[in-house]
TORTIFI-375224 format. One record per residue (C-alpha): x, y, z; residue in one letter; residue number from 1. Coordinates in nm, 2 decimals, padded with zeros to 4 digits. Layout:
% TORTIFI-375224
X_Y_Z_A_NUM
...
***
This chain:
% TORTIFI-375224
-05.56_00.66_-13.29_M_1
-05.43_00.89_-13.02_A_2
-05.62_01.13_-12.80_V_3
-05.46_01.43_-12.62_S_4
-05.61_01.72_-12.44_D_5
-05.64_01.92_-12.76_S_6
-05.63_01.69_-13.06_E_7
-05.70_01.35_-13.21_I_8
-05.48_01.16_-13.44_I_9
-05.62_00.88_-13.66_S_10
-05.39_00.61_-13.80_R_11
-05.45_00.35_-14.06_E_12
-05.47_00.01_-13.89_P_13
-05.32_-00.17_-14.19_A_14
-05.01_00.04_-14.21_T_15
-04.98_00.25_-13.89_G_16
-04.94_00.56_-14.10_A_17
-05.11_00.88_-13.98_E_18
-05.43_00.95_-14.18_L_19
-05.59_01.24_-14.00_W_20
-05.53_01.49_-13.73_R_21
-05.76_01.75_-13.58_G_22
-05.84_01.95_-13.28_A_23
-06.10_01.84_-13.02_C_24
-06.42_02.05_-13.05_G_25
-06.60_02.27_-12.80_D_26
-06.92_02.11_-12.68_V_27
-07.09_02.43_-12.58_D_28
-07.01_02.59_-12.91_E_29
-07.15_02.30_-13.11_A_30
-07.47_02.28_-12.91_V_31
-07.52_02.65_-12.91_T_32
-07.49_02.66_-13.29_A_33
-07.73_02.37_-13.32_A_34
-07.98_02.54_-13.09_C_35
-07.97_02.85_-13.31_K_36
-08.03_02.65_-13.63_A_37
-08.32_02.44_-13.50_W_38
-08.62_02.68_-13.52_P_39
-08.56_02.76_-13.88_Q_40
-08.49_02.40_-13.98_W_41
-08.80_02.27_-13.79_A_42
-09.01_02.53_-13.97_A_43
-08.90_02.41_-14.31_Q_44
-09.17_02.21_-14.50_P_45
-09.13_01.84_-14.48_L_46
-09.09_01.82_-14.85_A_47
-08.79_02.06_-14.83_T_48
-08.62_01.85_-14.57_R_49
-08.68_01.53_-14.78_I_50
-08.55_01.69_-15.09_E_51
-08.23_01.79_-14.91_L_52
-08.18_01.43_-14.79_M_53
-08.22_01.31_-15.15_R_54
-07.96_01.56_-15.26_R_55
-07.74_01.42_-14.98_F_56
-07.78_01.07_-15.11_A_57
-07.67_01.20_-15.46_N_58
-07.37_01.37_-15.31_E_59
-07.26_01.05_-15.14_V_60
-07.31_00.87_-15.47_R_61
-07.09_01.11_-15.65_R_62
-06.82_01.07_-15.38_E_63
-06.87_00.70_-15.32_Q_64
-06.53_00.58_-15.44_D_65
-06.34_00.84_-15.23_A_66
-06.57_00.77_-14.93_F_67
-06.52_00.39_-14.96_A_68
-06.14_00.44_-14.98_E_69
-06.14_00.66_-14.68_L_70
-06.35_00.41_-14.48_I_71
-06.11_00.13_-14.58_A_72
-05.80_00.32_-14.48_R_73
-05.93_00.45_-14.15_E_74
-06.10_00.12_-14.03_T_75
-05.90_-00.14_-14.21_G_76
-06.20_-00.29_-14.38_K_77
-06.14_-00.46_-14.71_P_78
-06.24_-00.22_-15.00_L_79
-06.54_-00.44_-15.09_W_80
-06.68_-00.41_-14.74_D_81
-06.63_-00.04_-14.73_A_82
-06.81_00.00_-15.06_R_83
-07.10_-00.20_-14.92_N_84
-07.11_00.05_-14.63_E_85
-07.13_00.35_-14.87_V_86
-07.41_00.17_-15.06_D_87
-07.60_00.14_-14.73_L_88
-07.55_00.52_-14.66_V_89
-07.71_00.60_-15.00_I_90
-07.99_00.35_-14.96_G_91
-08.08_00.46_-14.61_R_92
-08.23_00.78_-14.73_V_93
-08.53_00.64_-14.92_E_94
-08.58_00.39_-14.64_V_95
-08.59_00.68_-14.38_A_96
-08.83_00.88_-14.60_I_97
-09.07_00.58_-14.63_R_98
-09.04_00.51_-14.26_A_99
-09.12_00.86_-14.16_Y_100
-09.44_00.85_-14.36_G_101
-09.54_00.51_-14.23_E_102
-09.43_00.54_-13.86_R_103
-09.48_00.91_-13.79_T_104
-09.70_01.06_-14.05_G_105
-10.01_01.27_-14.00_Q_106
-10.35_01.12_-13.93_R_107
-10.69_01.29_-13.91_K_108
-11.03_01.15_-13.84_H_109
-11.35_01.35_-13.85_D_110
-11.62_01.27_-13.60_S_111
-11.90_01.51_-13.68_A_112
-12.00_01.72_-13.38_L_113
-11.70_01.59_-13.18_Q_114
-11.47_01.77_-13.42_G_115
-11.15_01.63_-13.58_T_116
-10.91_01.40_-13.41_T_117
-10.56_01.46_-13.53_A_118
-10.23_01.29_-13.48_L_119
-09.91_01.47_-13.57_R_120
-09.54_01.44_-13.46_H_121
-09.30_01.70_-13.33_K_122
-08.92_01.69_-13.33_P_123
-08.72_01.67_-13.00_H_124
-08.49_01.96_-13.09_G_125
-08.11_01.91_-13.07_V_126
-08.02_01.54_-13.07_L_127
-07.67_01.40_-12.99_A_128
-07.56_01.12_-13.22_V_129
-07.26_00.92_-13.09_I_130
-07.12_00.66_-13.33_A_131
-06.87_00.37_-13.32_P_132
-06.57_00.31_-13.55_F_133
-06.70_-00.02_-13.69_S_134
-06.95_00.13_-13.94_D_135
-06.84_00.50_-13.92_P_136
-07.06_00.62_-14.20_A_137
-07.36_00.39_-14.21_N_138
-07.44_00.37_-13.83_L_139
-07.44_00.75_-13.76_P_140
-07.62_00.81_-14.09_N_141
-07.90_00.57_-13.98_A_142
-07.96_00.82_-13.69_H_143
-07.89_01.15_-13.86_I_144
-08.11_01.12_-14.17_V_145
-08.43_01.02_-13.98_P_146
-08.36_01.29_-13.72_A_147
-08.32_01.56_-13.99_L_148
-08.63_01.45_-14.18_I_149
-08.83_01.47_-13.85_A_150
-08.71_01.83_-13.80_G_151
-08.44_01.78_-13.54_N_152
-08.09_01.92_-13.57_V_153
-07.79_01.70_-13.48_V_154
-07.46_01.73_-13.29_V_155
-07.26_01.43_-13.42_F_156
-06.96_01.30_-13.24_K_157
-06.79_01.03_-13.44_P_158
-06.57_00.77_-13.28_S_159
-06.23_00.90_-13.19_E_160
-06.10_00.60_-13.39_K_161
-06.27_00.72_-13.71_A_162
-06.29_01.10_-13.71_P_163
-06.20_01.14_-14.07_A_164
-06.50_00.93_-14.18_C_165
-06.73_01.14_-13.96_G_166
-06.59_01.46_-14.11_E_167
-06.64_01.33_-14.46_F_168
-07.00_01.24_-14.38_L_169
-07.08_01.59_-14.24_V_170
-06.92_01.76_-14.54_R_171
-07.15_01.57_-14.77_C_172
-07.45_01.71_-14.58_F_173
-07.30_02.06_-14.60_E_174
-07.23_02.04_-14.97_R_175
-07.59_01.93_-15.02_T_176
-07.72_02.27_-14.90_G_177
-07.83_02.17_-14.55_V_178
-07.81_02.50_-14.36_P_179
-07.52_02.57_-14.13_P_180
-07.56_02.44_-13.78_G_181
-07.81_02.17_-13.87_V_182
-07.55_01.90_-13.86_V_183
-07.27_01.99_-13.62_Q_184
-06.95_01.79_-13.61_L_185
-06.80_01.74_-13.27_L_186
-06.45_01.59_-13.28_I_187
-06.34_01.45_-12.94_G_188
-06.28_01.15_-12.72_G_189
-06.46_01.02_-12.41_P_190
-06.46_01.35_-12.23_E_191
-06.63_01.54_-12.51_E_192
-06.88_01.25_-12.53_G_193
-06.96_01.28_-12.16_K_194
-07.01_01.65_-12.18_A_195
-07.23_01.62_-12.48_L_196
-07.46_01.37_-12.31_V_197
-07.48_01.59_-12.00_A_198
-07.55_01.91_-12.18_H_199
-07.87_02.08_-12.07_D_200
-07.98_02.18_-12.42_H_201
-07.96_01.83_-12.57_I_202
-08.31_01.69_-12.63_G_203
-08.19_01.33_-12.66_G_204
-07.90_01.09_-12.72_V_205
-07.89_00.84_-13.01_L_206
-07.60_00.61_-12.93_F_207
-07.44_00.31_-13.10_T_208
-07.14_00.15_-12.94_G_209
-07.03_-00.06_-12.65_S_210
-07.26_-00.18_-12.37_T_211
-07.04_-00.03_-12.10_Q_212
-07.07_00.32_-12.25_V_213
-07.44_00.27_-12.33_G_214
-07.52_00.18_-11.97_I_215
-07.32_00.48_-11.85_T_216
-07.53_00.71_-12.07_I_217
-07.85_00.54_-11.95_N_218
-07.76_00.60_-11.58_R_219
-07.65_00.96_-11.65_K_220
-07.99_01.04_-11.80_L_221
-08.21_00.82_-11.58_A_222
-08.33_01.12_-11.38_S_223
-08.42_01.32_-11.69_Q_224
-08.72_01.15_-11.85_P_225
-08.77_01.44_-12.09_G_226
-08.47_01.33_-12.29_K_227
-08.51_01.05_-12.54_V_228
-08.24_00.79_-12.52_V_229
-08.19_00.53_-12.79_A_230
-07.92_00.27_-12.72_L_231
-07.78_00.03_-12.98_E_232
-07.52_-00.18_-12.80_M_233
-07.33_-00.50_-12.83_G_234
-07.41_-00.87_-12.83_G_235
-07.29_-01.21_-12.73_N_236
-07.49_-01.35_-13.02_N_237
-07.56_-01.72_-13.06_P_238
-07.58_-01.91_-13.39_I_239
-07.74_-02.26_-13.34_V_240
-07.66_-02.54_-13.58_L_241
-07.92_-02.82_-13.59_W_242
-08.01_-03.10_-13.83_D_243
-07.91_-03.03_-14.19_T_244
-07.73_-03.22_-14.46_P_245
-07.57_-02.90_-14.60_K_246
-07.27_-02.88_-14.38_I_247
-07.06_-02.68_-14.62_R_248
-07.33_-02.42_-14.66_D_249
-07.37_-02.41_-14.28_A_250
-07.00_-02.35_-14.24_A_251
-07.02_-02.06_-14.49_A_252
-07.30_-01.90_-14.30_L_253
-07.11_-01.94_-13.97_I_254
-06.80_-01.78_-14.11_V_255
-07.00_-01.49_-14.25_Q_256
-07.17_-01.44_-13.92_S_257
-06.85_-01.46_-13.71_A_258
-06.58_-01.31_-13.92_F_259
-06.73_-01.05_-14.16_T_260
-06.56_-00.71_-14.09_T_261
-06.31_-00.90_-13.88_S_262
-06.59_-00.98_-13.63_G_263
-06.63_-00.61_-13.55_Q_264
-07.00_-00.59_-13.59_R_265
-07.24_-00.58_-13.30_C_266
-07.45_-00.85_-13.47_T_267
-07.16_-01.08_-13.53_A_268
-07.19_-01.44_-13.39_A_269
-06.99_-01.49_-13.08_R_270
-07.11_-01.84_-12.99_R_271
-07.17_-02.15_-13.21_L_272
-07.41_-02.39_-13.04_I_273
-07.40_-02.72_-13.22_I_274
-07.58_-03.05_-13.20_R_275
-07.32_-03.31_-13.08_S_276
-07.39_-03.54_-13.37_S_277
-07.30_-03.27_-13.62_L_278
-06.99_-03.16_-13.43_Y_279
-06.71_-03.35_-13.61_E_280
-06.81_-03.28_-13.98_P_281
-06.90_-02.92_-13.90_T_282
-06.57_-02.84_-13.72_I_283
-06.38_-03.00_-14.01_E_284
-06.57_-02.79_-14.26_A_285
-06.51_-02.48_-14.06_L_286
-06.13_-02.55_-14.02_R_287
-06.10_-02.60_-14.40_Q_288
-06.29_-02.27_-14.47_L_289
-06.10_-02.07_-14.20_I_290
-05.77_-02.20_-14.35_A_291
-05.86_-02.04_-14.68_R_292
-05.96_-01.70_-14.54_I_293
-05.74_-01.42_-14.67_L_294
-05.64_-01.17_-14.39_V_295
-05.48_-00.87_-14.54_G_296
-05.48_-00.49_-14.61_A_297
-05.78_-00.31_-14.75_P_298
-05.64_-00.27_-15.10_F_299
-05.47_-00.60_-15.15_D_300
-05.52_-00.79_-15.47_D_301
-05.69_-01.04_-15.44_P_302
-05.92_-00.88_-15.19_Q_303
-05.90_-01.03_-14.84_P_304
-06.21_-01.15_-14.66_F_305
-06.08_-00.99_-14.34_M_306
-05.87_-00.68_-14.27_G_307
-05.70_-00.59_-13.94_P_308
-05.90_-00.50_-13.63_V_309
-05.91_-00.14_-13.54_I_310
-05.58_-00.11_-13.34_D_311
-05.32_-00.30_-13.15_N_312
-05.50_-00.26_-12.82_Q_313
-05.80_-00.44_-12.97_A_314
-05.58_-00.71_-13.12_A_315
-05.40_-00.76_-12.78_D_316
-05.73_-00.79_-12.60_Q_317
-05.85_-01.06_-12.84_L_318
-05.54_-01.27_-12.82_T_319
-05.54_-01.24_-12.44_E_320
-05.91_-01.35_-12.44_S_321
-05.82_-01.65_-12.65_F_322
-05.55_-01.75_-12.40_L_323
-05.79_-01.69_-12.11_Y_324
-06.04_-01.93_-12.26_L_325
-05.77_-02.19_-12.33_L_326
-05.64_-02.17_-11.97_S_327
-05.99_-02.21_-11.82_H_328
-06.10_-02.53_-12.00_G_329
-06.13_-02.43_-12.37_G_330
-05.99_-02.64_-12.65_K_331
-05.84_-02.47_-12.95_A_332
-05.99_-02.56_-13.28_L_333
-05.83_-02.29_-13.49_A_334
-05.56_-02.08_-13.31_H_335
-05.59_-01.70_-13.32_M_336
-05.25_-01.57_-13.44_K_337
-05.09_-01.23_-13.50_R_338
-04.93_-01.27_-13.85_P_339
-04.78_-00.91_-13.83_R_340
-04.69_-00.86_-13.47_G_341
-04.65_-00.48_-13.51_D_342
-04.99_-00.43_-13.67_L_343
-05.34_-00.53_-13.56_P_344
-05.39_-00.82_-13.79_F_345
-05.54_-01.13_-13.63_V_346
-05.65_-01.46_-13.78_T_347
-05.99_-01.61_-13.70_P_348
-06.00_-01.80_-13.37_G_349
-06.22_-02.10_-13.31_L_350
-06.23_-02.25_-12.96_I_351
-06.45_-02.52_-12.80_D_352
-06.57_-02.39_-12.46_T_353
-06.81_-02.68_-12.38_T_354
-06.60_-02.80_-12.08_A_355
-06.56_-02.46_-11.92_M_356
-06.73_-02.44_-11.58_A_357
-06.81_-02.07_-11.64_E_358
-06.82_-01.91_-11.98_R_359
-06.77_-01.53_-11.97_P_360
-07.08_-01.35_-12.08_D_361
-06.90_-01.07_-12.26_V_362
-06.88_-00.93_-12.61_E_363
-06.54_-01.03_-12.76_L_364
-06.54_-00.77_-13.04_F_365
-06.34_-00.95_-13.31_G_366
-06.30_-01.27_-13.50_P_367
-06.32_-01.51_-13.21_L_368
-06.60_-01.78_-13.21_L_369
-06.67_-02.00_-12.91_Q_370
-06.82_-02.35_-12.97_V_371
-07.06_-02.53_-12.73_V_372
-07.19_-02.88_-12.79_R_373
-07.54_-02.98_-12.68_V_374
-07.76_-03.29_-12.71_D_375
-08.12_-03.17_-12.75_D_376
-08.30_-02.87_-12.89_F_377
-08.42_-02.74_-12.55_D_378
-08.07_-02.74_-12.43_Q_379
-07.97_-02.54_-12.74_A_380
-08.23_-02.27_-12.67_I_381
-08.13_-02.25_-12.31_A_382
-07.76_-02.21_-12.40_E_383
-07.86_-01.94_-12.66_A_384
-08.04_-01.76_-12.38_N_385
-07.75_-01.79_-12.14_C_386
-07.65_-01.43_-12.17_T_387
-07.74_-01.08_-12.05_R_388
-07.74_-00.96_-12.41_F_389
-08.02_-01.00_-12.66_G_390
-07.93_-00.86_-13.00_L_391
-07.91_-01.13_-13.27_A_392
-07.96_-01.50_-13.30_A_393
-07.97_-01.74_-13.59_S_394
-08.08_-02.10_-13.64_L_395
-07.90_-02.30_-13.92_I_396
-08.09_-02.61_-14.02_G_397
-08.38_-02.76_-13.82_G_398
-08.74_-02.81_-13.93_S_399
-09.00_-02.53_-13.96_P_400
-09.15_-02.65_-13.63_Q_401
-08.81_-02.62_-13.46_E_402
-08.75_-02.27_-13.61_Y_403
-09.09_-02.16_-13.47_H_404
-08.98_-02.29_-13.13_R_405
-08.65_-02.11_-13.16_F_406
-08.82_-01.79_-13.27_W_407
-09.07_-01.80_-12.99_A_408
-08.82_-01.88_-12.71_N_409
-08.49_-01.72_-12.79_V_410
-08.44_-01.37_-12.65_R_411
-08.32_-01.14_-12.92_A_412
-08.43_-00.85_-13.13_G_413
-08.31_-01.01_-13.45_I_414
-08.39_-01.38_-13.51_V_415
-08.29_-01.54_-13.84_N_416
-08.33_-01.89_-14.00_W_417
-08.06_-02.02_-14.24_N_418
-07.92_-01.67_-14.27_R_419
-07.62_-01.50_-14.10_P_420
-07.66_-01.30_-13.79_T_421
-07.52_-01.00_-13.96_V_422
-07.67_-00.79_-14.24_G_423
-08.02_-00.68_-14.12_T_424
-08.23_-00.56_-14.42_P_425
-08.27_-00.18_-14.44_Q_426
-08.65_-00.20_-14.44_G_427
-08.66_-00.38_-14.11_A_428
-08.61_-00.26_-13.75_P_429
-08.28_-00.35_-13.58_A_430
-08.23_-00.35_-13.21_G_431
-08.20_-00.56_-12.90_G_432
-08.29_-00.61_-12.54_L_433
-08.10_-00.66_-12.21_G_434
-07.74_-00.54_-12.25_Y_435
-07.80_-00.49_-12.62_S_436
-08.05_-00.21_-12.62_G_437
-08.34_-00.03_-12.45_N_438
-08.62_-00.14_-12.67_H_439
-08.57_00.15_-12.92_R_440
-08.48_-00.04_-13.24_P_441
-08.31_00.15_-13.51_A_442
-08.33_00.07_-13.89_G_443
-08.68_00.13_-14.01_F_444
-08.80_00.21_-13.66_Y_445
-08.56_00.50_-13.62_S_446
-08.84_00.73_-13.70_A_447
-09.01_00.64_-13.38_D_448
-08.75_00.80_-13.15_Y_449
-08.68_01.10_-13.38_C_450
-09.02_01.25_-13.32_A_451
-09.29_01.23_-13.05_Y_452
-09.66_01.20_-13.11_P_453
-09.91_01.48_-13.03_V_454
-10.28_01.41_-13.03_S_455
-10.54_01.68_-13.08_S_456
-10.91_01.72_-13.08_V_457
-11.00_02.02_-13.30_E_458
-11.33_02.22_-13.36_V_459
-11.34_02.55_-13.55_E_460
-11.58_02.72_-13.31_Q_461
-11.63_02.67_-12.94_P_462
-11.94_02.47_-12.87_R_463
-12.02_02.32_-12.53_A_464
-12.28_02.29_-12.26_S_465
-12.29_02.14_-11.91_V_466
-12.55_01.88_-11.91_G_467
-12.53_01.72_-11.56_V_468
-12.52_01.85_-11.21_G_469
-12.69_02.19_-11.25_L_470
-13.01_02.33_-11.08_R_471
-13.32_02.36_-11.29_D_472
-13.33_02.74_-11.24_D_473
-13.04_02.98_-11.17_P_474
-13.02_03.08_-10.81_P_475
-13.17_03.42_-10.70_V_476
-12.90_03.67_-10.62_R_477
-12.94_03.81_-10.27_E_478
-12.93_04.19_-10.24_H_479
-12.75_04.34_-09.95_L_480
***
């Protein structure tokens, strides 16, 4: 990926070849076009908007092979992973339709002489959707579809590292028959993103990406309470391993949590907190499984488990982070390597950081897992909470009583038991607290921030009297 003053170039991580090139968009033009489209779109019957979203799902289904191949090429994901993402895009539509009805549907209650109490929801207007490269179709789609169902229009800025996928997604909406201007594509880098967030005619910002950028958006809009801000940010996610005889199964869950999509998921496990008595057999099982992981290009046969990370800058940062942890008290359990030095392939890294005096509380966005040994369950929970983030956490093993303690005390918006930290069900909310979000969970709860509630008390004819604080007789008017 390269950004200049006028264009963006996207390159395939696995080959370095140029994939896509396009001019940066004009923020004012995009927002103006969206503003013009909004009144007519909001006036459409809900049934019409829902029908168009179902047509969109069918359009993606028709193009799913081409879409998956594009995602794999632009992000480096193995083809199986890219296909899973397209399936999520398709499935998200029916989930969003159901969520709108359950979360933001109309309610009416008749109360005789007091009239009718009504609850309805209104759209915000023009919403900015800013998306990351890691799930370039599914994550923006999870904002766009609920926003459109609710009657908003969208200006969508895809990541500058995945513009081709963003363009493909928008074309699917356009071919469906969504009117011009309802989904505006804004190609650009950080400057276009800043201008979009600051634009006066934006009614809200729906953001998925790094904590640093999310906090910047939050600060920028802190003095504008009229704009809705939904932040899905990163995580320094813990996975706690406690008493279990199924060490090999536990190792598989840990690998799925830490290394799926080359660790480039906000819900990926970054820290393995493990009971000391389970340390040796678990680390041995992890080493054996890591040694078998295929790291390769998206279309390799057999399919790899991991592809490259997004670019060489990301790969360099990961290897430098591994060396930093080593030089500050960490112990390498599986070295992170660059098997193809000129391309951003990295092997999974596993490092014991128990002896470190201070473990950095940062999101290392890639296949790098830190291990911390503890002796009791309270210590495990305390270590899990030793972070400013609060997105995902998982307990592997343990008793039902211990899971209840874990669930009640760990600070995270997603808490799992004997399941990976990644892969939130589509019918569930997904979000975090602290540096991971601002209590506006996405997923099934996306409907909540795409429309605002309006309560009404309604009577067909005016009927009222003043029953307190009046004289018995009207006062006599004095004549001059």
